[in-house]
KEVO-15122 format. One record per residue: residue in three letters; z, y, x of N, C-alpha, C in turn. Coordinates in pm, 1 decimal. Example, Ala and Ser with C-alpha at 12.3 -4.5 7.8 and 13.67 -1.06 7.14 Angstrom:
{rec ALA, {780.0, -569.0, 1319.0}, {780.0, -450.0, 1230.0}, {780.0, -330.0, 1320.0}}
{rec SER, {708.0, -225.0, 1285.0}, {714.0, -106.0, 1367.0}, {787.0, 3.0, 1290.0}}
//
This chain:
{rec MET, {2885.5, 7735.4, -7016.5}, {3031.0, 7715.6, -6971.8}, {3109.0, 7835.8, -6961.6}}
{rec THR, {3212.7, 7839.6, -6984.6}, {3296.2, 7977.1, -6972.9}, {3406.6, 7964.3, -6936.9}}
{rec ILE, {3387.8, 8045.1, -6845.5}, {3597.6, 8053.1, -6722.6}, {3585.5, 8232.3, -6742.5}}
{rec ARG, {3706.5, 8198.0, -6747.8}, {3814.5, 8346.3, -6743.9}, {3924.4, 8326.6, -6671.2}}
{rec ARG, {3938.0, 8429.0, -6615.6}, {4052.7, 8438.0, -6514.7}, {4158.8, 8538.9, -6553.6}}
{rec ILE, {4279.5, 8492.3, -6565.2}, {4410.2, 8601.7, -6591.6}, {4495.6, 8635.9, -6458.7}}
{rec ASP, {4481.0, 8775.3, -6393.4}, {4591.2, 8780.0, -6322.5}, {4563.7, 8716.0, -6157.6}}
{rec VAL, {4392.5, 8781.3, -6128.2}, {4375.9, 8744.2, -6049.2}, {4397.9, 8812.0, -5912.7}}
{rec GLY, {4432.8, 8730.2, -5812.4}, {4470.5, 8803.8, -5668.4}, {4364.2, 8796.5, -5548.9}}
{rec PRO, {4405.7, 8796.0, -5461.8}, {4298.6, 8742.7, -5312.6}, {4330.8, 8588.2, -5309.7}}
{rec ARG, {4399.0, 8537.5, -5340.8}, {4390.5, 8428.0, -5303.7}, {4397.8, 8290.4, -5400.0}}
{rec MET, {4437.1, 8355.7, -5515.7}, {4446.4, 8245.3, -5667.9}, {4459.7, 8354.9, -5761.4}}
{rec SER, {4411.6, 8271.9, -5862.6}, {4472.5, 8352.7, -5983.9}, {4592.9, 8266.0, -6104.0}}
{rec ASP, {4689.0, 8356.4, -6151.7}, {4770.3, 8259.5, -6191.4}, {4742.0, 8159.9, -6316.3}}
{rec ILE, {4635.9, 8212.6, -6366.5}, {4574.2, 8132.2, -6472.4}, {4393.6, 8136.9, -6507.1}}
{rec VAL, {4359.7, 8008.9, -6516.3}, {4184.8, 7996.9, -6544.0}, {4192.9, 7931.0, -6644.9}}
{rec ILE, {4095.7, 7973.8, -6760.6}, {4055.8, 7903.6, -6866.4}, {3913.3, 7873.7, -6867.0}}
{rec HIS, {3878.8, 7753.0, -6884.2}, {3743.9, 7693.6, -6896.1}, {3775.7, 7610.4, -6991.4}}
{rec ASN, {3646.9, 7713.1, -7104.3}, {3632.9, 7640.6, -7270.0}, {3773.1, 7628.3, -7311.2}}
{rec ASP, {3818.5, 7544.3, -7346.1}, {3994.4, 7531.3, -7407.2}, {4083.6, 7455.9, -7315.6}}
{rec THR, {4080.3, 7472.0, -7187.6}, {4162.8, 7388.2, -7117.1}, {4230.2, 7496.6, -7031.7}}
{rec ILE, {4317.3, 7516.9, -6987.3}, {4413.7, 7653.7, -6952.4}, {4456.3, 7564.7, -6777.6}}
{rec TYR, {4482.2, 7618.0, -6687.4}, {4485.2, 7570.4, -6555.1}, {4639.4, 7700.2, -6531.9}}
{rec LEU, {4729.6, 7645.8, -6508.9}, {4833.5, 7750.6, -6429.8}, {4827.9, 7679.1, -6257.0}}
{rec ALA, {4807.7, 7841.9, -6166.5}, {4889.5, 7810.5, -6054.1}, {5009.7, 7751.1, -6071.0}}
{rec GLY, {5002.0, 7703.6, -5934.9}, {5137.2, 7609.4, -5886.8}, {5270.4, 7721.9, -5912.9}}
{rec GLN, {5361.7, 7702.9, -5969.0}, {5498.3, 7814.3, -5990.6}, {5609.5, 7789.3, -5902.0}}
{rec VAL, {5677.8, 7840.0, -5847.0}, {5753.2, 7815.2, -5799.2}, {5897.0, 7964.4, -5811.4}}
{rec GLY, {6027.7, 7893.8, -5812.1}, {6115.6, 8016.2, -5906.8}, {6138.3, 8115.3, -5735.0}}
{rec THR, {6309.0, 8149.5, -5750.4}, {6370.4, 8223.0, -5648.0}, {6396.2, 8146.3, -5538.3}}
{rec PRO, {6312.9, 8183.9, -5437.0}, {6366.2, 8111.1, -5298.0}, {6537.2, 8089.4, -5261.3}}
{rec GLY, {6531.1, 8038.8, -5236.1}, {6677.0, 7961.7, -5214.9}, {6774.2, 7923.2, -5317.1}}
{rec ALA, {6730.1, 7974.5, -5411.2}, {6838.5, 7911.3, -5486.7}, {6812.5, 7751.4, -5551.9}}
{rec ASN, {6934.5, 7695.9, -5614.8}, {6933.1, 7564.8, -5677.7}, {6802.9, 7489.5, -5719.0}}
{rec VAL, {6824.9, 7384.4, -5704.2}, {6711.0, 7332.7, -5788.2}, {6695.0, 7330.3, -5929.5}}
{rec ALA, {6827.9, 7341.2, -6041.5}, {6814.8, 7354.8, -6130.9}, {6797.7, 7513.9, -6146.9}}
{rec THR, {6854.3, 7595.1, -6113.1}, {6766.6, 7738.5, -6121.0}, {6647.1, 7800.6, -6096.8}}
{rec GLN, {6566.0, 7733.2, -5987.1}, {6436.0, 7743.9, -5983.3}, {6372.0, 7670.8, -6077.0}}
{rec THR, {6451.8, 7564.0, -6129.7}, {6354.0, 7526.2, -6238.0}, {6372.6, 7572.4, -6347.2}}
{rec LYS, {6458.6, 7637.4, -6427.2}, {6488.1, 7715.0, -6502.0}, {6363.7, 7838.7, -6529.6}}
{rec GLU, {6387.9, 7870.2, -6393.0}, {6288.6, 8015.8, -6395.5}, {6130.2, 7976.8, -6383.5}}
{rec ILE, {6087.2, 7839.1, -6324.9}, {5973.2, 7822.8, -6318.3}, {5916.0, 7796.8, -6491.1}}
{rec LEU, {6033.7, 7726.1, -6584.8}, {5991.8, 7709.4, -6715.7}, {5968.3, 7837.7, -6753.9}}
{rec ALA, {6035.2, 7913.9, -6719.5}, {6054.8, 8031.2, -6851.2}, {5911.7, 8101.0, -6804.4}}
{rec THR, {5848.1, 8120.0, -6696.1}, {5727.0, 8170.3, -6609.4}, {5611.7, 8077.6, -6669.8}}
{rec ILE, {5632.2, 7986.8, -6644.5}, {5483.2, 7875.3, -6765.4}, {5524.0, 7901.5, -6886.6}}
{rec ASP, {5617.8, 7944.9, -6966.9}, {5600.6, 7975.6, -7099.1}, {5542.6, 8126.9, -7103.9}}
{rec GLU, {5539.9, 8198.8, -7017.9}, {5505.9, 8363.8, -7037.5}, {5328.0, 8331.6, -7000.6}}
{rec LEU, {5300.2, 8270.4, -6885.7}, {5152.5, 8257.7, -6875.7}, {5116.5, 8173.0, -6993.2}}
{rec LEU, {5159.5, 8077.7, -7030.3}, {5127.9, 8017.4, -7146.2}, {5088.0, 8124.5, -7265.3}}
{rec ALA, {5153.1, 8214.8, -7263.4}, {5157.6, 8303.0, -7407.9}, {5046.0, 8371.5, -7338.9}}
{rec LYS, {5037.8, 8444.3, -7265.7}, {4942.4, 8505.2, -7194.5}, {4785.8, 8487.2, -7224.1}}
{rec ALA, {4808.4, 8310.3, -7221.1}, {4674.7, 8258.0, -7214.6}, {4675.1, 8214.1, -7390.8}}
{rec GLY, {4728.6, 8249.6, -7489.0}, {4701.0, 8220.3, -7600.0}, {4752.9, 8082.7, -7620.5}}
{rec SER, {4860.3, 8030.2, -7584.9}, {4858.9, 7887.2, -7591.3}, {5027.0, 7874.3, -7620.2}}
{rec ASP, {5066.9, 7761.0, -7593.1}, {5267.9, 7763.9, -7554.9}, {5294.5, 7597.8, -7498.1}}
{rec LYS, {5425.8, 7588.2, -7515.3}, {5446.9, 7429.2, -7452.8}, {5404.4, 7316.8, -7505.8}}
{rec THR, {5411.4, 7330.4, -7626.7}, {5359.0, 7234.8, -7710.5}, {5213.7, 7168.2, -7698.7}}
{rec LYS, {5109.6, 7248.8, -7602.9}, {4990.7, 7240.3, -7580.2}, {4972.9, 7170.0, -7449.9}}
{rec ILE, {5062.3, 7159.9, -7407.9}, {5067.3, 7115.5, -7219.9}, {5015.1, 6961.6, -7197.2}}
{rec LEU, {4901.4, 6947.7, -7163.6}, {4818.9, 6814.6, -7149.2}, {4940.3, 6737.4, -6991.9}}
{rec GLN, {4945.4, 6811.4, -6892.1}, {5000.1, 6739.3, -6780.9}, {5085.6, 6814.9, -6705.0}}
{rec ALA, {5179.0, 6787.5, -6655.0}, {5259.2, 6832.7, -6553.7}, {5271.8, 6781.1, -6443.1}}
{rec ILE, {5226.6, 6842.3, -6331.1}, {5249.4, 6816.4, -6176.2}, {5374.2, 6845.4, -6126.3}}
{rec ILE, {5468.3, 6807.1, -6109.1}, {5562.3, 6841.2, -6015.3}, {5608.6, 6764.9, -5901.5}}
{rec TRP, {5633.1, 6921.1, -5795.5}, {5645.6, 6879.4, -5681.3}, {5806.2, 6913.4, -5670.1}}
{rec LEU, {5886.5, 6805.2, -5546.1}, {5973.3, 6819.8, -5546.4}, {6019.1, 6853.4, -5360.3}}
{rec ALA, {6091.7, 6919.8, -5294.7}, {6103.9, 6930.1, -5187.3}, {6183.2, 6762.9, -5135.8}}
{rec ASP, {6253.5, 6787.7, -5233.7}, {6373.5, 6637.8, -5193.6}, {6385.2, 6569.6, -5335.2}}
{rec MET, {6305.9, 6421.9, -5336.3}, {6370.0, 6362.6, -5476.8}, {6485.9, 6361.2, -5501.6}}
{rec SER, {6610.5, 6352.9, -5419.8}, {6741.0, 6327.0, -5452.9}, {6771.5, 6425.8, -5528.3}}
{rec THR, {6673.0, 6531.4, -5574.0}, {6751.9, 6660.4, -5688.6}, {6653.5, 6604.0, -5779.0}}
{rec PHE, {6577.1, 6487.2, -5800.2}, {6524.5, 6446.6, -5934.6}, {6605.0, 6477.6, -6066.2}}
{rec ALA, {6701.1, 6409.8, -6074.9}, {6780.0, 6417.2, -6184.5}, {6826.0, 6563.6, -6189.9}}
{rec GLU, {6849.4, 6660.9, -6118.4}, {6875.4, 6786.8, -6141.6}, {6761.6, 6814.9, -6217.5}}
{rec MET, {6654.9, 6831.1, -6137.6}, {6541.3, 6896.3, -6222.3}, {6520.2, 6867.2, -6337.9}}
{rec ASN, {6520.4, 6695.9, -6382.3}, {6519.7, 6649.0, -6496.2}, {6576.6, 6695.3, -6626.6}}
{rec GLY, {6718.6, 6738.4, -6551.6}, {6816.2, 6802.1, -6689.0}, {6754.8, 6930.4, -6749.8}}
{rec VAL, {6714.1, 6989.8, -6663.9}, {6672.0, 7108.0, -6695.3}, {6553.6, 7100.2, -6772.6}}
{rec TRP, {6422.5, 7008.9, -6711.9}, {6305.5, 6976.3, -6786.1}, {6333.4, 6893.1, -6918.4}}
{rec ASP, {6417.3, 6797.6, -6937.7}, {6443.2, 6764.8, -7045.6}, {6502.3, 6859.4, -7199.1}}
{rec GLY, {6550.7, 6959.7, -7109.6}, {6583.8, 7056.2, -7202.1}, {6478.9, 7170.5, -7283.4}}
{rec TRP, {6387.9, 7159.7, -7196.0}, {6299.3, 7260.6, -7246.7}, {6149.8, 7204.4, -7312.5}}
{rec VAL, {6112.6, 7090.9, -7256.8}, {5992.1, 7031.2, -7294.5}, {6050.6, 6969.9, -7448.1}}
{rec PRO, {5908.7, 7013.6, -7488.9}, {5938.1, 6994.6, -7681.1}, {5893.3, 6849.5, -7739.9}}
{rec GLN, {6026.6, 6793.2, -7770.9}, {6018.9, 6637.2, -7796.1}, {5878.4, 6629.9, -7896.0}}
{rec GLY, {5818.4, 6491.9, -7880.7}, {5715.0, 6489.5, -7955.2}, {5548.0, 6573.0, -7902.4}}
{rec HIS, {5579.4, 6604.0, -7789.6}, {5481.3, 6736.9, -7724.7}, {5507.0, 6679.7, -7558.4}}
{rec THR, {5526.7, 6576.4, -7523.4}, {5537.5, 6581.3, -7412.5}, {5437.0, 6524.6, -7333.2}}
{rec PRO, {5396.5, 6594.0, -7221.2}, {5263.1, 6574.9, -7188.3}, {5279.3, 6434.2, -7090.0}}
{rec ALA, {5159.5, 6399.2, -7008.2}, {5135.0, 6323.7, -6900.1}, {5213.9, 6421.2, -6799.0}}
{rec ARG, {5268.1, 6341.4, -6698.1}, {5319.0, 6379.4, -6599.2}, {5347.8, 6304.5, -6463.4}}
{rec ALA, {5378.2, 6365.1, -6398.7}, {5411.9, 6322.7, -6229.4}, {5473.7, 6391.1, -6175.1}}
{rec THR, {5574.2, 6320.3, -6071.3}, {5650.3, 6418.5, -6035.5}, {5662.7, 6343.7, -5848.6}}
{rec GLY, {5650.9, 6404.5, -5788.4}, {5661.0, 6348.2, -5608.8}, {5735.8, 6459.0, -5536.6}}
{rec GLU, {5758.3, 6412.0, -5424.3}, {5805.9, 6486.6, -5285.2}, {5737.1, 6505.0, -5187.5}}
{rec ALA, {5729.4, 6665.0, -5189.1}, {5616.4, 6740.2, -5094.9}, {5647.5, 6839.2, -5010.5}}
{rec LYS, {5607.2, 6860.6, -4884.7}, {5681.4, 6970.2, -4800.2}, {5599.4, 7116.3, -4881.1}}
{rec LEU, {5692.7, 7229.2, -4932.5}, {5662.7, 7339.6, -5004.7}, {5587.2, 7420.6, -4929.4}}
{rec ALA, {5538.4, 7538.3, -4985.1}, {5497.2, 7662.8, -4893.9}, {5605.5, 7684.1, -4772.9}}
{rec ALA, {5733.6, 7697.1, -4807.5}, {5850.5, 7745.3, -4746.5}, {5960.9, 7688.4, -4797.6}}
{rec PRO, {6064.1, 7645.2, -4658.8}, {6145.0, 7554.3, -4721.1}, {6251.4, 7605.5, -4809.2}}
{rec GLU, {6262.2, 7741.5, -4850.3}, {6348.1, 7765.7, -4949.7}, {6335.4, 7761.7, -5117.9}}
{rec TYR, {6201.2, 7713.8, -5128.8}, {6147.9, 7633.8, -5222.6}, {6179.2, 7517.2, -5221.3}}
{rec LYS, {6215.8, 7458.8, -5357.2}, {6228.6, 7332.2, -5401.2}, {6200.5, 7260.3, -5492.3}}
{rec VAL, {6127.4, 7347.6, -5561.0}, {6004.3, 7302.5, -5677.7}, {5923.8, 7385.2, -5707.1}}
{rec GLU, {5778.5, 7296.3, -5721.8}, {5683.1, 7376.2, -5761.6}, {5624.5, 7290.4, -5842.9}}
{rec ILE, {5573.1, 7343.5, -5975.1}, {5534.2, 7278.9, -6108.4}, {5357.1, 7352.8, -6120.0}}
{rec ILE, {5295.0, 7231.5, -6151.4}, {5183.6, 7293.3, -6211.6}, {5146.8, 7242.9, -6336.9}}
{rec ILE, {5063.9, 7338.4, -6416.3}, {5031.2, 7320.7, -6550.2}, {4913.6, 7306.5, -6591.6}}
{rec THR, {4830.9, 7181.5, -6666.5}, {4728.8, 7214.9, -6731.8}, {4749.9, 7213.3, -6885.9}}
{rec ALA, {4697.0, 7293.9, -6941.6}, {4732.8, 7321.1, -7104.1}, {4589.8, 7340.3, -7180.8}}
{rec ALA, {4604.2, 7304.1, -7328.6}, {4492.0, 7341.3, -7410.1}, {4540.8, 7450.2, -7484.1}}
{rec LEU, {4394.1, 7509.0, -7512.6}, {4406.5, 7665.0, -7571.4}, {4451.6, 7635.5, -7711.2}}
//
């Protein structure tokens, strides 16, 4: 069993790789920005983290998306749909949750293949 951690902090690692599976910590955007802006920022960060791990968005296996308010589902999807590679869409779930701070409107958690 091989476990590699990248960008390790005192509370969590940004990236954990176990065998050929990549787990990203939940990603958030700029506090207070609108849902579209936070989603764009999060997806850009996901691209960067996957590249750092040696992968890319075509290898995403699962996405879990938390919205502070489900009424923003269409706004988030408008950004997501322009980013996710067609033919490589992951399994995905979206739900409403109280996030770490009220200024966060979106959090995305990714599992990907190496």
